[in-house]
C-alpha positions as CSV (number, residue, x, y, z in Angstrom):
1,M,0.0,0.0,0.0
2,G,2.9,2.4,0.6
3,K,2.4,5.7,2.3
4,N,-1.2,6.0,1.2
5,G,-2.3,3.2,3.5
6,L,-0.3,4.3,6.5
7,I,-3.3,5.4,8.6
8,R,-6.1,3.8,6.6
9,R,-5.1,0.3,7.9
10,H,-5.7,1.6,11.4
11,D,-9.1,3.3,10.9
12,H,-10.7,0.9,13.4
13,Q,-7.9,1.5,15.9
14,L,-8.4,5.3,15.4
15,G,-12.1,4.9,16.3
16,I,-11.2,3.1,19.5
17,L,-8.6,5.7,20.3
18,V,-11.2,8.5,20.0
19,R,-13.6,6.7,22.4
20,V,-10.8,6.1,24.9
21,V,-9.6,9.7,24.8
22,D,-13.3,10.9,25.2
23,A,-13.5,8.8,28.4
24,L,-10.2,10.2,29.7
25,I,-11.3,13.8,28.9
26,I,-14.5,13.3,30.8
27,I,-12.7,12.0,33.9
28,A,-9.8,14.5,33.6
29,T,-12.0,17.5,33.3
30,L,-13.9,16.4,36.5
31,Y,-10.5,16.1,38.3
32,L,-9.4,19.5,36.9
33,A,-12.6,21.1,38.2
34,K,-12.0,19.6,41.6
35,Q,-8.5,20.8,41.7
36,L,-9.5,24.4,40.8
37,Y,-12.1,24.4,43.6
38,K,-9.8,22.5,45.9
39,V,-12.2,19.7,46.8
40,G,-10.9,16.3,47.8
41,W,-11.6,13.2,45.8
42,S,-14.1,10.6,47.2
43,P,-15.8,7.4,46.0
44,N,-18.9,9.5,45.0
45,W,-16.7,11.5,42.5
46,S,-15.4,8.2,41.1
47,M,-18.9,6.9,40.7
48,T,-20.0,10.2,39.0
49,A,-17.1,10.1,36.5
50,L,-17.7,6.4,35.6
51,L,-21.4,6.9,35.3
52,G,-20.8,10.0,33.1
53,V,-18.6,8.0,30.8
54,A,-21.2,5.2,30.5
55,I,-24.1,7.6,29.8
56,F,-21.9,9.5,27.3
57,Y,-21.3,6.3,25.4
58,I,-25.0,5.4,25.3
59,S,-25.9,8.9,24.2
60,A,-23.1,8.9,21.6
61,N,-24.5,5.8,20.1
62,I,-28.0,7.4,19.9
63,N,-26.6,10.5,18.2
64,H,-24.3,8.6,15.9
65,L,-21.3,10.6,17.2
66,Y,-18.7,8.0,16.3
67,Q,-18.9,8.1,12.5
68,S,-16.2,8.4,9.9
69,Y,-14.0,11.5,10.3
70,R,-13.5,11.5,6.5
71,L,-17.0,12.3,5.3
72,G,-18.5,14.3,8.2
73,G,-17.3,17.9,9.0
74,M,-17.0,19.7,12.4
75,S,-20.3,21.5,11.5
76,E,-22.0,18.1,11.6
77,E,-20.2,16.6,14.5
78,T,-20.4,19.6,16.9
79,P,-24.2,19.5,17.3
80,R,-24.0,15.7,17.8
81,L,-21.4,16.1,20.4
82,L,-23.2,18.9,22.3
83,M,-26.5,17.0,22.2
84,T,-24.6,13.9,23.5
85,W,-23.2,15.9,26.4
86,L,-26.6,17.4,27.2
87,M,-28.1,14.0,27.3
88,T,-25.3,12.9,29.5
89,V,-25.9,15.7,31.9
90,G,-29.6,15.0,31.9
91,G,-29.0,11.3,32.6
92,L,-26.7,12.2,35.5
93,L,-29.2,14.6,37.0
94,L,-31.9,11.9,36.7
95,V,-29.8,9.3,38.4
96,G,-28.7,11.7,41.1
97,Y,-32.3,12.7,41.8
98,M,-33.4,9.0,42.0
99,L,-30.5,8.1,44.4
100,K,-30.9,11.4,46.3
101,S,-27.1,11.9,46.1
102,T,-26.7,15.3,44.4
103,H,-26.4,17.1,47.8
104,T,-23.1,15.2,48.5
105,L,-21.4,16.8,45.5
106,S,-20.1,20.3,45.0
107,R,-22.4,22.3,42.7
108,V,-19.5,24.5,41.7
109,V,-17.3,21.6,40.7
110,L,-20.2,20.0,38.7
111,G,-20.8,23.4,37.0
112,L,-17.2,23.7,36.0
113,W,-17.1,20.1,34.8
114,L,-20.3,20.6,32.7
115,V,-18.6,23.5,30.9
116,F,-15.0,22.2,30.6
117,T,-15.9,18.8,29.2
118,P,-17.6,19.8,25.9
119,L,-14.9,22.4,25.3
120,F,-12.1,19.9,25.6
121,L,-14.0,17.3,23.6
122,L,-14.4,19.8,20.8
123,L,-10.8,20.8,21.0
124,F,-9.6,17.2,20.8
125,R,-11.8,16.6,17.7
126,F,-10.5,19.7,16.0
127,L,-6.9,18.6,16.6
128,V,-7.7,15.1,15.2
129,R,-9.3,16.5,12.1
130,S,-6.5,19.0,11.5
131,V,-3.9,16.3,11.6
132,L,-5.9,13.9,9.4
133,S,-6.7,16.8,7.0
134,T,-3.0,17.7,6.7
135,L,-2.0,14.0,6.1
136,R,-4.7,13.7,3.4
137,R,-3.6,16.8,1.6
138,Q,-0.1,15.4,1.5
139,G,-1.4,12.1,0.0
140,H,-1.5,10.0,3.1
141,N,-4.6,8.1,4.3
142,T,-6.3,8.4,0.9
143,R,-8.8,6.2,-0.8
144,S,-8.8,5.5,-4.5
145,V,-12.2,6.3,-6.2
146,V,-13.8,5.4,-9.5
147,I,-17.1,6.8,-10.6
148,V,-19.2,4.6,-12.9
149,G,-21.1,6.5,-15.5
150,V,-20.5,9.8,-17.3
151,N,-23.6,12.0,-16.8
152,E,-24.5,15.2,-14.8
153,N,-24.7,13.3,-11.5
154,A,-21.3,11.8,-12.1
155,K,-19.7,15.1,-13.0
156,R,-21.2,16.8,-10.0
157,L,-19.8,14.1,-7.7
158,A,-16.4,14.4,-9.4
159,T,-16.4,18.2,-8.8
160,E,-17.1,17.6,-5.1
161,V,-14.3,15.1,-4.8
162,L,-11.7,17.3,-6.7
163,S,-12.6,20.4,-4.8
164,S,-12.4,18.7,-1.3
165,P,-8.9,17.3,-0.9
166,W,-9.3,17.1,2.8
167,L,-11.7,14.2,2.3
168,G,-8.8,12.1,1.3
169,L,-10.5,10.7,-1.9
170,N,-8.2,10.2,-4.8
171,L,-10.3,10.2,-8.0
172,L,-8.8,7.8,-10.5
173,G,-11.4,8.6,-13.1
174,F,-14.7,7.4,-14.7
175,A,-15.7,3.9,-15.8
176,S,-18.0,3.8,-18.9
177,R,-19.0,1.5,-21.7
178,T,-19.8,4.4,-24.1
179,V,-17.3,7.1,-23.3
180,S,-13.5,7.0,-23.7
181,G,-10.6,9.4,-23.4
182,A,-11.1,12.2,-20.9
183,V,-14.1,14.1,-19.5
184,L,-14.3,17.8,-18.7
185,V,-15.4,18.4,-15.1
186,P,-16.4,21.9,-14.0
187,Q,-14.3,23.5,-11.2
188,E,-14.5,26.7,-9.3
189,K,-14.5,30.1,-11.1
190,G,-15.6,28.6,-14.4
191,R,-12.6,26.5,-14.8
192,T,-12.6,22.8,-16.0
193,M,-10.4,19.8,-15.4
194,Q,-9.9,16.8,-17.6
195,V,-10.6,13.5,-15.7
196,P,-9.7,10.3,-17.5
197,V,-12.0,7.4,-18.3
198,V,-10.1,4.4,-16.9
199,G,-12.0,2.0,-19.1
200,D,-15.2,0.0,-19.3
201,L,-16.7,-2.1,-16.5
202,E,-14.3,-5.0,-17.3
203,A,-11.4,-2.7,-16.7
204,L,-13.0,-1.6,-13.4
205,Y,-13.4,-5.2,-12.2
206,A,-9.8,-5.9,-13.1
207,K,-8.5,-2.9,-11.1
208,A,-10.7,-3.8,-8.2
209,R,-9.3,-7.4,-8.1
210,K,-5.8,-6.0,-8.1
211,G,-6.6,-3.9,-5.1
212,E,-6.1,-0.6,-7.0
213,I,-9.6,0.7,-6.1
214,D,-11.0,1.3,-2.7
215,V,-14.4,3.0,-3.4
216,V,-16.8,2.8,-6.4
217,Y,-19.6,5.3,-6.8
218,V,-22.3,4.1,-9.2
219,A,-23.8,7.1,-10.9
220,T,-25.7,5.3,-13.6
221,P,-29.5,5.8,-13.7
222,T,-31.2,3.7,-11.0
223,S,-33.4,2.3,-13.8
224,D,-30.3,0.6,-15.3
225,R,-30.8,-2.5,-13.2
226,E,-28.5,-4.6,-15.4
227,T,-25.5,-2.5,-14.9
228,I,-26.0,-2.1,-11.2
229,D,-26.6,-5.8,-10.7
230,S,-23.4,-6.6,-12.7
231,I,-21.4,-4.2,-10.5
232,L,-22.7,-5.6,-7.3
233,H,-22.1,-9.2,-8.5
234,E,-18.6,-8.7,-9.8
235,L,-17.4,-6.6,-6.9
236,G,-19.2,-8.6,-4.3
237,D,-16.2,-10.8,-3.6
238,S,-13.8,-7.8,-3.3
239,T,-13.1,-5.4,-0.5
240,V,-14.3,-2.4,-2.5
241,S,-16.9,-0.1,-0.9
242,I,-19.8,0.6,-3.2
243,F,-22.1,3.6,-3.1
244,L,-25.1,4.3,-5.3
245,V,-25.5,7.9,-6.4
246,P,-29.3,8.6,-7.0
247,D,-30.4,10.9,-9.8
248,F,-32.1,14.2,-9.0
249,Y,-35.6,12.8,-8.6
250,T,-34.5,9.9,-6.5
251,A,-32.3,12.1,-4.4
252,S,-35.2,14.4,-3.5
253,V,-37.3,11.4,-2.6
254,M,-34.5,9.8,-0.6
255,Q,-34.3,12.7,1.8
256,G,-36.8,10.7,3.8
257,H,-36.0,7.8,6.0
258,W,-36.6,4.1,5.9
259,V,-39.7,2.7,7.6
260,S,-40.5,-1.0,7.6
261,L,-44.1,-2.0,7.2
262,G,-43.9,-5.6,8.5
263,S,-41.2,-7.2,6.3
264,V,-41.5,-4.6,3.5
265,P,-39.1,-1.6,3.6
266,T,-40.6,1.7,2.6
267,V,-39.2,5.2,2.3
268,S,-41.0,8.0,4.1
269,V,-40.8,10.8,1.6
270,I,-42.8,13.3,3.6
271,D,-44.5,12.8,6.9
272,N,-45.3,14.7,10.1
273,P,-41.8,15.0,11.7
274,T,-43.1,15.0,15.2
275,Q,-45.0,11.9,16.3
276,G,-45.1,9.9,19.5
277,M,-42.3,11.0,21.9
278,D,-41.0,13.5,19.3
279,A,-44.4,15.3,19.4
280,L,-44.2,15.5,23.2
281,A,-40.6,16.8,23.1
282,K,-41.6,19.4,20.5
283,R,-44.6,20.5,22.6
284,I,-42.5,20.8,25.7
285,E,-39.9,22.9,23.8
286,D,-42.7,25.2,22.5
287,L,-44.2,25.7,25.9
288,L,-40.8,26.5,27.5
289,L,-39.8,28.9,24.8
290,A,-43.2,30.6,24.5
291,T,-43.6,31.0,28.3
292,T,-40.1,32.5,28.5
293,V,-40.7,35.0,25.8
294,I,-44.1,36.0,27.1
295,L,-42.7,36.6,30.6
296,V,-39.6,38.5,29.4
297,M,-41.5,40.5,26.7
298,G,-44.7,41.1,28.7
299,I,-44.1,44.8,29.5
300,P,-42.6,45.6,26.0
301,M,-45.7,44.0,24.5
302,L,-47.9,46.3,26.5
303,L,-45.9,49.3,25.3
304,I,-46.2,48.0,21.7
305,A,-49.9,47.7,22.1
306,L,-50.1,51.2,23.3
307,G,-48.0,52.4,20.4
308,V,-50.3,50.6,17.9
309,K,-53.4,52.2,19.5
310,L,-51.9,55.7,19.4
311,S,-50.4,55.4,15.9
312,S,-53.8,54.9,14.0
313,P,-57.4,54.0,14.7
314,G,-58.3,50.4,14.8
315,P,-57.8,47.2,16.8
316,V,-54.4,46.5,18.5
317,I,-54.4,42.8,17.5
318,Y,-54.8,41.7,13.9
319,R,-56.4,38.3,13.5
320,Q,-55.9,36.6,10.1
321,R,-57.2,33.2,9.0
322,R,-54.2,30.9,8.3
323,Y,-53.8,27.2,7.6
324,G,-52.0,25.1,10.2
325,L,-51.1,21.4,10.7
326,N,-52.8,19.2,8.1
327,G,-54.5,22.2,6.6
328,K,-56.6,23.0,9.7
329,A,-57.6,26.7,9.8
330,F,-56.8,29.0,12.8
331,N,-56.7,32.7,13.5
332,M,-53.1,33.9,13.7
333,L,-52.4,36.9,15.9
334,K,-50.2,39.9,15.1
335,F,-49.9,43.5,16.2
336,R,-51.7,45.5,13.7
337,S,-49.2,47.4,11.5
338,M,-51.5,48.8,8.7
339,R,-54.2,51.5,8.6
340,V,-56.6,49.1,6.8
341,V,-57.2,45.5,7.8
342,E,-57.9,43.4,4.8
343,Q,-60.4,40.5,4.6
344,D,-58.9,37.1,3.8
345,D,-60.4,37.0,0.3
346,E,-58.9,40.3,-0.6
347,F,-55.4,39.8,0.9
348,V,-52.6,41.7,-0.8
349,Q,-49.1,41.0,0.5
350,A,-47.2,44.0,1.9
351,R,-44.6,45.5,-0.5
352,K,-41.8,48.0,-0.2
353,D,-43.1,51.5,0.6
354,D,-46.6,50.2,1.0
355,A,-48.9,53.1,1.8
356,R,-51.1,51.0,4.0
357,I,-48.3,50.5,6.6
358,T,-48.2,53.0,9.4
359,P,-44.7,54.4,10.4
360,F,-44.9,52.6,13.7
361,G,-46.1,49.5,11.9
362,A,-43.1,49.7,9.5
363,F,-40.8,49.5,12.6
364,L,-42.7,46.6,14.0
365,R,-42.6,44.7,10.7
366,K,-38.9,45.4,10.1
367,S,-38.0,44.2,13.6
368,S,-40.6,41.3,13.5
369,L,-42.0,42.6,16.8
370,D,-45.5,42.5,15.2
371,E,-45.1,38.7,15.5
372,L,-44.9,38.6,19.3
373,P,-48.6,37.8,19.9
374,Q,-48.1,34.5,18.0
375,F,-46.4,33.1,21.1
376,F,-50.0,32.9,22.4
377,N,-50.9,30.9,19.3
378,V,-48.0,28.6,20.4
379,M,-49.4,28.3,23.9
380,L,-52.8,27.3,22.4
381,G,-51.1,24.6,20.4
382,E,-52.0,26.2,17.0
383,M,-48.4,27.0,16.1
384,S,-44.8,26.1,17.0
385,V,-42.0,28.4,17.7
386,V,-40.1,26.9,14.7
387,G,-41.8,25.6,11.6
388,P,-43.0,26.7,8.1
389,R,-44.4,30.2,8.2
390,P,-48.2,30.2,7.8
391,H,-49.4,32.0,4.7
392,A,-52.7,33.8,4.2
393,A,-55.5,31.7,3.0
394,A,-55.6,33.6,-0.3
395,H,-51.9,33.0,-0.7
396,N,-52.4,29.3,-0.2
397,E,-55.0,29.0,-2.9
398,E,-52.8,31.0,-5.3
399,F,-49.7,29.0,-4.9
400,R,-50.8,25.4,-4.2
401,S,-51.6,24.9,-7.9
402,R,-48.4,26.6,-9.1
403,I,-45.7,25.3,-6.8
404,N,-45.1,21.6,-6.8
405,G,-45.3,20.2,-3.3
406,Y,-46.6,23.4,-1.8
407,M,-49.1,21.8,0.5
408,L,-46.4,19.5,2.0
409,R,-45.4,22.4,4.3
410,H,-48.7,21.7,6.2
411,K,-47.3,18.4,7.5
412,A,-45.9,20.4,10.4
413,K,-47.3,23.0,12.7
414,P,-46.6,26.5,11.3
415,G,-43.9,28.4,13.1
416,I,-43.1,32.0,14.2
417,T,-39.7,31.5,12.5
418,G,-38.3,28.7,10.3
419,L,-35.4,27.4,8.2
420,A,-36.6,29.4,5.1
421,Q,-36.5,32.6,7.1
422,I,-32.9,32.3,8.4
423,K,-31.9,31.3,4.8
424,G,-33.0,34.7,3.6
425,F,-36.6,33.9,2.4
426,R,-38.3,36.2,4.8
427,G,-41.0,38.7,3.9
428,E,-42.3,39.3,0.4
429,T,-42.6,36.4,-2.1
430,D,-43.4,38.3,-5.2
431,T,-42.2,35.6,-7.6
432,D,-42.8,31.9,-8.0
433,E,-39.0,31.3,-7.6
434,K,-39.0,32.9,-4.2
435,M,-41.9,30.9,-3.1
436,R,-40.4,27.7,-4.6
437,E,-37.2,28.3,-2.5
438,R,-39.2,28.9,0.6
439,V,-41.2,25.7,0.1
440,R,-37.9,23.8,-0.6
441,F,-36.5,24.9,2.8
442,D,-39.8,24.2,4.5
443,V,-39.8,20.6,3.2
444,E,-36.1,20.2,4.1
445,Y,-36.9,21.3,7.7
446,I,-39.8,18.8,7.9
447,N,-37.6,15.9,6.6
448,N,-34.7,16.7,9.0
449,W,-36.4,18.0,12.1
450,S,-34.7,17.7,15.5
451,I,-34.7,19.6,18.7
452,W,-31.1,20.7,18.0
453,M,-32.2,22.0,14.6
454,D,-35.0,24.0,16.2
455,L,-32.6,25.6,18.7
456,M,-30.1,26.5,15.9
457,I,-32.9,28.2,14.0
458,V,-34.1,30.1,17.1
459,F,-30.5,31.4,17.8
460,A,-30.0,32.3,14.1
461,T,-33.3,34.2,13.9
462,P,-32.2,37.5,15.5
463,W,-29.3,37.8,13.0
464,S,-31.7,37.1,10.1
465,V,-34.0,39.8,11.3
466,I,-31.1,42.3,11.6
467,R,-29.8,41.6,8.1
468,G,-33.2,40.9,6.5
469,K,-34.0,43.1,3.5
470,N,-37.4,41.6,2.4
471,A,-39.5,42.4,5.4
472,Y,-41.7,45.5,5.1
């Protein structure tokens, strides 16, 4: 194998090493916290450390923390690690409460430990990734890759591999029965690169048997069963890793997850993301966030209500009929920001320099303070803090026939903020393309929902409000 296999042969050992170091960090940070606070070690601390490691491993398995360092970035691993540590802390608190032993431990030491541990765990992972990335850029710890097929999917995959040397994937070329020579693959800034065709499928099989290929990506259409079956059969007795690259349609469908109906595997393309325990977790999250906002913003909301009343005649609260979960209608609450309150059937979306908007209302809309009453919708269970933004009834009827998959956004409770909003699709949707992008992010949110994702959106929302240019 030469230098290219120096670390690759020890991938499994590296995974074990990471687990061992994680355990040592958890124990060491507890010891460090005790030393800083000058508290002696006792059997209770030993039990806490060992129990922390055990719960951490269980939580890590649930959150898929220990996956390949090659394909996942820090942006993916960081939330997994933080969620794992939060679950560990929750588990320790639960055990301590059940055993009535928390009073025997220093709260200061525990507090320091809870802060130190994730910081050191993240630092360790950053160092590991930095070392591996450096080695891969120098040609160490690489895997030889061949892409089967020459089409748009194959070229897009080749572009990703070539532009990401830190992945440690060495693209040997394409394998094709119909194309020979070299293929132009797009690169950054409009450049292209010639990638060779290593031969047909027979040449691919020969290289695989000689151990010259580590990974094969099959980018032929999924309808080409003959080619896929041939590849799986011929490479089945080799050590080559095989990945199927779905076409655009299949890729959009496969954003879902596998669900077995008896012995028959099915793919959930779109479904309510919060069912069973997830629904309970989402509801608890909503109640905690909504209650906190209402308590903190209670007096400001009273002042805003006074400002609305003084700025123009009319009601303080604007109630508009919107569609929620599964298309069920409800009255969404907002502070009134316009001089004229439209009826649902004559709704016209606010535009820049809209004459209907009062000066005070313009400030409320720009800062999203007009949305604050919707936290009462959340308390009533009609909305969530995070979810697809509810559109006016007239808007729904207008776009449901023009935007493919538009009504899928009603598979989740509507939210005060959402993924589309922090991605820049907040405010006016005056073109089909803007609405199409908003719907795309809404469906992405539904397919990938998690508590962590909700919290990330909540924390990102103030920044999106500050830099937002489409809300008026």
